[in-house]
N, C-alpha and C positions, 0 to 999 in steps of 0.2 A: 504494501500499500505507501502511496505518494505521501510524503511529508510536508509540501508545498501547502503554501497559504495565498490565495490571491484575494484581495480587497480591493473596492472599487469604492471611490467617492467621486460623486456624479452634481453637477446643478444643472439645469435646465428649465423650460417651460415643456408643459405636457402639449402635444398634439393633439390629443382628445381627451373626453372623457375617460376614465377608467373603467376598466369592464369588470364586473365584481359576480362571481358566482361561489356555490359553495360546497364543499365536498359532503358525502355523505356523514360523516362524523362532524361535521356544522364548523370545520375550518373554512376561512375566508379564502378564496384564490383569487389576488388580483392582476390585471394586465394592464401593461401601461406603455406607451410609447412618449419618448422625451428629445426635445431639439438641443443640444448645445452649438452657439456660435464659435468659430475661431476667424482671430486675424492678425494679419500680419502683410509685412511690405516685402516685395520681390528686389532684386539687386536695383532697379532700375526707380525704386521710391513710389512704385504702383501699389496702393491699398489693396489689399484683397479679403474677401471674407466667405466663410463655408460654414454651411450647417450640416452637423451631424448627427443623424439619426440613431437612437438607442432603443431598444425594447426590452422589458424584463417583465418578470412575474414575481410575484409574492405571495406566499404560502404562510399562514399564521392563525391561531384560535384568536387573535385580538387585532388581528388585520383589518383597519378602519380605513385606508388609505383612500377608497370611492368615496368613501361619506363626505371627506372634506377637500379634495383637490379637483377641480375640474378641467375643463381645456383652457390652455396659456395661462397656466396658475405656474408658477417658479418655484420650485422646490429644489432641495437638495436628497439626494440618496447615497445611503452608504451602507455596504454589505460587503 
């Protein structure tokens, strides 16, 4: 078994309302998409901007993400 740990911290705006559903055991499963912007300058001094889209799914008995956040909400995600 690998002993590696991957951790992600991301800020961004939700692309749509989170989709919530429940497992037979009552755990909430929330799926969402978020966009983060990157900006930089080329060697010629031209300003460029790009949006990175990421998707994620959370599973928890106390998961209430969909109840508080909607489309275009700014959020910090860590895990």
